[in-house]
N, C-alpha and C positions, 0 to 999 in steps of 0.2 A: 403511252404518252399522256401527260396531264394536260387538260384543256385549261384555257385562261380562267374559265368559270370555276373549275375544281381547285386551281391554285389559289384563286381569290377566296374560295370557301375555306380552304385549309388555313390560309393566313388569318382569316377572320376568326377561325376557331382558336388559334394560338393567342390572338389578341384578347379574345373573350376570357380565356382561362388564366390570363396573367394580368388582369385589369385592376387587381386589388393592391392597396398600399402594403408594403412589407411590414409596416408598423402594426397593421391589423393582426398579422400572424405572430409577431413578437408579443403582442398583448395576449394572444391565446396561450403562448408558452408561459407567460407570467401567471396566467390563470390556472393552467394545469399544474404548475409547480405549487401554487398556493393551495389548491385543492388537495393535491396528493400529500402534502406535508403540513396541512392546516393544524393538526393536533400538536405537532412539535413547535410550530411557529407561534401558536397561541398558548403554549404552556401546559396542555393537558396530558401530553405524553412525551417520552424521551427515547433517544437511541439507547442501545443496551450492549451487552456482551463486551467485545473488545473496546467499544467506545468508552465504557465505564472503566474497565480494568487497565487499558493501555493508552488510548488516544487522549482522554481527558487529562490524566496526570502528566503525561509527557508534554502535551501542548501547553499545559499550565506552567510547567517549569520553563519551557522555551519562551513563552510570552512574558513571564515575569523577568526572566534574564534580559531579554532584548529591551524591555521597557526600562530596565535599570542601566542599559547602555553597555552590556558586555556579552560576549559570545560564550555560551556555556560549553566549553570543550569537555568538561568532566562532570559527572553526576555523582556526588558523594552520598546521595540519599537512599539508594537501593543497592542490594547485593554488596554492601560494604564499600561500594564505589565502583563505577564502570564508565567507559567513554559515553559521551552523550552526543556531541555533534557528529561523531563518526557513525552513529546509528542512522543509516540512510532513511529509515522509515519515519524519523522525526521530521524530515523535510524542512530543516531550519531555514534554508534560503529560498524556499518557495514563497513568492511574494504574498499570496493570499494567507499563508500561515503567519506572516509577519503583521498582517492587519490585525491579527488576534491580540497583539500587544495593546490595542486600544480598548479591549474588552475585559480588562482587569478590574474587579469590583473592589469595594471598600475593604473587604476582608483579605485582599491580596490574592484572591482566587480568580481563575479564568471563568468568565460567564459561560455557563452551559448553553444558554440561548445563543450567545455570540458564536460559539464553536459550531453548534448545530446550523446556525444561519449560513455560515461560510460553506459548510458541506452542502446544504440544500441549494445554495446559490449555483453550485456547479451543475445541478440538474437543469437549471435555466440555461447556463452556458452550453451544456451539451446539446440542448434543443436548437439554440441559435446557431451553434457551430455546424450541426448536421444539416439544418435548413439551408444555410448558404452554400454548403458543399453540394447539396442536391440542385440548388438553383444554378450553380456554376456548371452542372452537368446538363443543363437545359430542361430540367424537370419543372412541371408547373407548380404553382404556389401551394395549392391544397395537397398535392401529392408529396411535395417536399415537407410540408408540416406533418403529414401523416407519417412519413419515414422518420422524421426527427423525434416525434413522440414515441414511436415504437422502439427506437434505439435507446432513448434516454430513460424510459421507464421499464425497460426489460428487466427481468428478474436478476440478471447478472449485475446490473447497476444497483438496483434496489437492495439486493441481499448483501451488498458489500459496502453499505453505508458506514458500518463500523470498521471498515478498512478504507477510510476516505481517500488514501493515496491512490487506490485503484480507481475510484470515482473521478479524481482529479485528472488522472491520465486519460481516461476514456472521454471525459468532457471536452478536452482540447484536441483529441485525435482527428475528428472529422475536419476541423479547420486546418490542421497540419497537412492532412492528406490532400485537401483542396489546393493549397498553395504548392505542395510538392508536385502534384499532378500538373498544375499550370506551368511550373518551372520546366518540366520535361516537355510538355506539349508545345510551349512557346519558345523554349530555349532562353527564357528570361531570368537573369540572375536575381532580380529583386524578389521574385516569388520563392526562389530557393533559399535566399537569405532569411526572408520572413518566416518561412516554414521552419528553418533551423532555430531561429530565436524562440518561437513558440514551443517547438518540441523540446528544446533545451530547458525552457522554463518548466514544462510539465515533468521532465525528468527529475528536476529538483524537488518535486512533491514527494518522491521517495518510495517507489515500488519497483525494484529492479526487474522483477519477473515481467511485469507489463511493459516496462521500458524495452526489454529484450524482444518481446513479442511484436511490439510496434515497429521497432527498427528492422526486425526480420521481415515484417509485412512490407515496409517501404523498400527494403533491399530487393525483395523478390519482384515487386512491381517495377522498380527501376530497371532491373535486368530484363524483365518481360518487355517493357516498352522500348528499351534501346535495341534489343534484338528484333522486335517487330518493325521498328523504324528502319533498321538496316536491311531487313528482308524486303519490306514493301517499298523502300526508298521514297517515303512520302513525307519526310521531315527535312526541309532544307537547312534546318538549324541543328543538325544532329550533334555536332561537337558542343555547341552552346548548351544543348539539352543535357548532354552527359555531364558537363561541368556544373550546371545549375543544380542537378540532382545530388551530386556529390557534396556541393556546398551545404545542403541541408544537414547531411549526416555529420560533416566536419564541424560545422558551427554548433550543432546541438551537443556533440560530444565535448567540444571545447568549453561550452558553458557549464556542462555537468562536472567538470574537473574539480571545482571547488568542493564538491561533495564526494566525488568518486574516489579520489586518491586516499582520503582519510578512511573512507568506508572499506576500501580494500585491505587496509591495515587491520581493521577490526575483524573483517570477515575471516582472515586466517587464524584468528585467536578465539573465535566464537564457537559456541556449541554446534552451530550449523555448518561448520567448515567441512564436515565430512558426513554427508547424508548417506544412509544405507540405501540400497536399491529398493527395499520395501517402502521406505519413507518417501522416496521420489515418486512412487506411484500412488501415494495417498491422494484420494480425491479423483480416482479414475472413474470415468463414466461407464456404467453398465449398458450392455446392448438393450436391455429392456427399458432403459430410460429414454429411448427414442419416443416413448409415449409422452414424455415431458414436453415435446413439441406442441402437443394439443391439450395437455392437462398438467398444470404446474404442481398439482397436489396428488398426482397418481400414487405416490408412495408415502403420503403423509404431508403434514403441514406443521411448521414450527413458527411461532410468533414470539414477540418480546414480552407479552403479558403472561406472568407466571400463573395467573388464575385461569388461563385458557387451556383447554385440552390440546396438547401438542404431541406429535409423534412423527417418527421417520422410520418406516419399515421397508427395508430393502436388504437383500442378501447379495454379496459379491459372488463372482464366479466360483470362488472357493468355498461358498456356503457360509461365509462369515458375515456378521452384522456390523457395519461400519459405525463409528461414533456419530452423534447427532449433528455435529457441525458439517458433515458431508452433505447435509440438506442444502445449505447455502453455497457450498463449494461446487455442487453439481447442478445448481439452479441456472437456467438460461432462458426460460419461457419468454416469448416476445409477442404473443397475441395471435389469435386465430385469423383475423383479417390480414395480418402481416404475412402469414404463411400463404394464405389463399392468393393474395395479390402478388406475393413474392414468387410463387411458382409460375404464375401467368407471366410476370415480367421476365423471369429467367428464360422461359421457353421462347417468348416473342422477341427477345433481344440476343439470343445465344450466338448469333452470327457476328456480333460485335466483339472486337478484341478485348475490350474492358470487361464485358460479361463473361467471356471465357476465363479471364483472370479471376474474377470474383468467384465463379463456380469452382475453379481449382482450389482456391483458398478455403471455401466452405467445406469441400470434401476433405481437404488436408486437415483443417481444424477439428472436424468431427472425428476423424480417424486418430489424430493425436490425442484428443480428449479421452479416448478409450483407454489410454495408459497401458496398464498391465494386461488389458484384454485384447491388445493388438500390437503388432510388431513395430509400428511407426515410431512410438516414443523412444524405444531402445535405439533406433537408427538415428533419430534427430539428437538424442542426448549425447551422441559422440561429437557433436559440434561444440565449439567453445561456449561456455556459460549455461547451456541448456540443462546439463546434468546437475545444476546447483539447486533446482527448484522442485517442489512437490506440487500437488494439485494441478495436474495437466488439463483439467476441464476448463481452466481459465483461458485456454486457447480458443474456447468457443466464442470469444469476442469476435473472431473473424466471421463465424457463422451468423451472429447477430448483425454485425456490420453489413455483411453481404446481402442478407435477406431484407434488411431494412431498405437498402438501396433498390433491390429488385422490386420491392413492394411499390415504391414510387414509380418505377418504370412501368409496372403492371397497371397501375391506376391510369397513367397517361395513355398507355396503349389501348386500353378499353375505351377511353374517350375518343381517340382518333381512329379506331378500327371498326369495321363492320363485324357483326357476329360470325359471318361465314369465315372471316380471316382469323378469328380468335377462338373459335369453338373448340379446337383441339386442346389448346392450353387450358381453357376453362374447364372442360370435362376432366382433364388430368388433375388439375388442382382440386376440384370438388371431389373427385374420386379418392385421391390420396388422403386428403384431410378428413373427409367423411369416414373412410375406412379406419383411420387411426382413432377417431373419436368413438366409433362403435366398439373397437377392440378395448379401448380404455374403459368404456361403460360396461361391457359384458364380461370382463375377466372373472376368473373363478373366485379370487379372494379380494375383490374390490371393497375397500372400506367405504363407510358412509361419506367421509370427507372427499374421497376420490370420486365417488359416484355423483355427489352434488356438483363438484367441480366439472365433471364430464358433461353433466346436464346443462350447465351454464355454457360450456364450450359448444354444445349442440345448438343452443339458442344463437350464439354469436355466429356459428357456421351458417345457420339458416338465413340470418339477416345479411351476412356477407354474401351468400349466394344470390339473394334478391338484388343487392346492390350491383353485383357483377353482371347478372343477366339484364338488369335494368339499364346499365351503362351500355352493354354490348348491343342491345336492341334499341338504344337511344330513347328509352322511356323515362330515364332520370337524367336531369341536366347536371352539368358540372358542379354547380354550387350546392345543390341538394345532396349529390353523391359525396362531395367533399365533406360537408358538415356531418352527414351520417357516418361516413367511414371513420373520420377523426373521433367523433363522439363515442361510437361503439368500441373502437379499438382502445381508446383511453379508459373507458369504463371497464373493459376486460382486464387491462393491466392494473388498474386501480384496485379492483376487487381481488385480484390475484396476490397483490403484495403490500397494500397500504398498511395492513396491521402487523406486518413483519417487524417493523421498526417502532412499534407503539408500546413501549414499556411504561407503566405508571410510576416507576421508581425514578425519582430525581437523582442523578449522579452526585450532585452536590451534597444531598442529604446522606448519601452512602458514605461520604468522606467526613461526616461530622465526627468529632472526637471530643471527649471530656476535656475541659479547659485545664483542670488540675493535672490530668495525665499528660496532656501536651506540654504543659509547663515543665514537668519533670523530665520529659524526653529531650528538651532543648539543651544542647551543650554549648560551651563557650571556649575560646582559646585557652582560658585558665583551667578548664576541666573538659577535655575532649573524651567522648565515649559514644558507643552505639547502643541500640536497643534491639532486642529480638521480640517480635510481636506474634510469633506463630509457634504453635505446638504441633508436632507431627504424630505423636503417640501419647494420648489420643489426639486426633486432628481437631484443631481449633485455631481461628485467627481473630485476634483482638482488634485488628484494624485491616483495612484493605492492603493488599500486597504492595502497592505503590503509594501508600499513604505518605511516606516520607517526602515524596516529591511535592505533594500538595502543601504540607505543613512544615517542610524544611527541618526534619529531624533525620538523623543518620541511622538507617535500619539495615539489618542483615537480610531482610526479605526483599522481594521484588517480583515483577512479572515482565519479561522481555524475551521474545524468541531469539534475540541475538546476545544473550548473556555470555560472558566470558567462560571459556573452558575451565580456567583456574579461578574459582571464586573464593572458596573456603580453603583454609589450610588442610592438607591431607592427613586428618586425624580420625580416630575411631569413633569418638563420641561428639555429640553437639556441644556438650559442656567444655570439652577440650578446645574445640574450635572457637567457642565464644570467649574463652580465656585469652586466646592469642589475638582475637579480633577486637579486644578492648570493649567488650559488651558489658555494660553496667547493669541493665535490667533484662531479665530473662523471663519469658512467659512460662508459667508452670500451671499444671492442673491438679487441684487438691483431690487426691484419691478418695477421700471420705465423702465429700459432697459433690464431686465432679465440677467444681467451680474454678474458673481461671483466676490467677493472680500473678503479679509481677514480683519476682524475687531479685534482690540486689546481689550482684556477683562481686564478691570481695576478692576473688582470686584472679581477677582480670589483669592482664598486662596493661601498662600505660599506652598512650598513643605513640610514644617514642622512648627508647631506652638504649643503653650502651651494653655491649658485650665485648670480650676480648678473646673468645674462642670461636673457631670456625671449623666446620666439617664440610668437605667438598663432596658432593654427590651429583652424578650426571642427571640431566633432565629426564632421561628415560626411567631412572631408578628412584628418583627422589620421592615420588608419591608413595610407592610401596614401602620404602625404608622408613619414611616418616611415620607410617602407620605401625610398623613393627618395632620401631626403636623406642628407647626410653630416654628422652632428651629433656634437659633443663633449659628451656628457652630463655630464661632470665639471665643465663650466663653464656650460652653458645647459640650460634646461628648456623643454619644449613644453607649453603650457597651452591650454585651450579658452576662456578668458575672461581679460580684462585684470586683473592684480593692482592693488590700490588703493595699494600702497606704491611709493615712488620708489626706484629703484636706481641706484647709481653704478657704471657698468660699467668705469670706469677704475681703480678701486681693487681691490686684492687682498683677499679676505676672510680675516681672521685668526682668526675665531672657532673654538673647539673645542667638540665635542659629545660627551657621554658618556651612554650609556643606563644609567639607575639602576634601572629596573624594567621587566620585559617579561612580560606575561601575556596570555592570549587576549583579554581585554576591556579591557586597559589597558596603555599604554606611557608611560613617563616619561623625559624627557631633561633633562640639566643642561647649560647652555651657559655658556662663559666667553670673555672677550675679544671680545664681540660689538661690534666697532667700527663696523660699517656695516650699513645695512639689507640684507637678503638674502632669498633663498627657500630654505627647507629642503625638500629632496627626500627622500622615503622610498622604500625598495625594498619597500613594502607595498602591497597591492592596495586600490584606492579603492572605497569603498562609502558611500552617502549617510548611513548611521547613525553613521559615525565622526565624532566632534566633536573639536575641538582647543581647548585653553585655554592662552593665552600669559600667563605670570605670573598665572594665575587668571582671566583675562578671555577670553571666547569669541572665536574668530576663525573664518575660513572654511578648509575643506579643499578644495583644488583638485584636479581630476583632472589628473594630469601624465604625460607620456610615454605616453599612450594608456590605461594601466591602473593607474598608480601614484598616490601622494599627494604633495601639496606644500602648504606653508603659508608665509605671510609672516612674517618674523622681524624686528621692529624692532630697531635697535641698542640694546644694553644689556639685552636679554632674558636672563633667568636660567633659567627653567623652562618646558618645553613638555610638555604632557600630552595624549595622545590617549585618548579614552574612547569606548567603544561605547555610545551613548545613542540608543535607538530610541523616538521619540515615539509611533510607531504601536503599539509593544508596550505602552507605558504606558496609552494609550487603551484598547486591547483588554483589558488586564489589569483595568482598573476596570469595563469593561462585563461581563466574565466574572464578576468578584466580585459585582457588583450583581445580575446575573442569578441566580447561585447562591443568594445570601442571600434575595432576594425569592421565588424558587421554593421554597426549603425552608420559609420562613415560611408561604406560601400553601398548600403541601402539608400542613403541620401543621394549619392552620386547617380545611382541607377534610376531613382525616381525623377531626377531632373535631367536625365540624358534623353536626347531625341531618339526616337525609335530607329 
């Protein structure tokens, strides 16, 4: 039984450790963010890899489009044309992405600094989000800030900066979980609604894999809590709790529909619609990588500076060497002190229902991350959606999330416990972490990079042990311990990953192009054409693959993981494909001096032309028959279903066609002298959301010549209009709007309702 004196002392202790203003800790988060990304914020280094190749050009096109007041459903500038808005990774409706529209410079390009700033801002959001989640769990201020920094600058966050949609999801997740947890604990609808609104917003940032993992985590927690409440009978608001938790998922899914429905249409037609089992296990964690818990560079180090020595040396269970990008796909390091305090917190709080849940998810995420090296991924992949993704190590976000929480718990437990009560957990933590560091340091084939990193880990370990024993023996007070722990842990994570995203190459300079070349690449409605800027044999690229999106010229090249399955016509040579795709300039390599040059293609088909002969071939056979056949595409077209119009193959078509307007979402043609029924063939990529209107009346767009479009043209036709009209988008839009309106109304009602 506690005496009045002991209770008073305990309450005083809680008061003492929570006496600081929250703004003090928020300013710490601003400072850590500024320090970690100082070189990017002040222009001396830049993000790299997919940031340059994918994120920058795609967000440039999105920002320019929205600043001009239209939604870019179609992207005519890469791969001869492909859907844009339907590409979930673009995250067009994510609010922070739309802020980018204010960062368009005088050249019409998106500011690299502006894009980097928005990404970096989410590291600040992540810290604030995690801090308040921990405070809601009753954790002290310094312990909460310690946990927040550990989570936010973990290698999983830092190494996915060039996949910012992952960072955006993870930045908001702690706040979502805090509100979701409150909704179940208190049976209060307003928290469930707020969690749904924020989760739905983060879903719009565009990473379906992390969306799935987060919803899975919330779903398991929901079931866990509801069952626990039923068994223990300790929640008088069990029905309200059940409804409040469901509200979160329903609202977030409803908000997501403006993006989800159109993305589902693209997913079924993309190259990623049918991943092989081998690809699904890409990025599997190896058992030996358990050493990455204490040494982020145990198997090498890769950074953005091409002048630095970088390597990644690891063999899979099959003896194969994975590609270099497995380095960041399997990175998850979150600091020596985080592990030390985390193990202590886990052991000392294991009897709580929440700690048992977190431990379960930590074990689950690690076993799932093993991918092909363990059976769990095969089992879980039988669930809906899980089998669509590779890189199972991304599931380690649960391990990082859980350990970061346990670290805060551990810090507070040491503050409020005597050594005799904490010694078991302390010795277990010190023993496990110390043993792993020694193994990391003394391995047979340890590189200099790994050894230096292990020696640093040893230094952090010693300092961490001093802080832990000092706290447990009450030799270090709360303030000193908090400052030391936060500083050392941040230093650890800073040195582990600050240079990963520090490339000296400015992405904007990478997209510089000769003005005369660019001028020649620009087409007009009077002369529509494409350009090819890449040679495959020998390999050479005259521009970046997504250059067309930056400078608005129509290219056959591109880089996008969600490219359509049917991009190019199914022909044997590139020259044949370029003819049918209306390519005016083709990149060639002079065999005499090995110099690149552009050759004008005079054999190209126009943007649109008439034929009066059709050959019907099934979808399954058209690719092969097109390669093996000898077709005159200027006179006949290969279709996959019979047209309804009758054609006179004996007559020569006299009609003329002129393009009057060409924009990403709309094309208008004017036809004269249309004396016979005919088929109009376009050198434009077929997609189901493209609709055609003949003199204002809707007609059917056929898939022609494997990947192009064709329409029936009755004689006498005057105007042909192609419009991108996505019925799925319109349905999703109204679901999202309805969800938002109802959510805000009910949120307002619940805030103003008496308890």
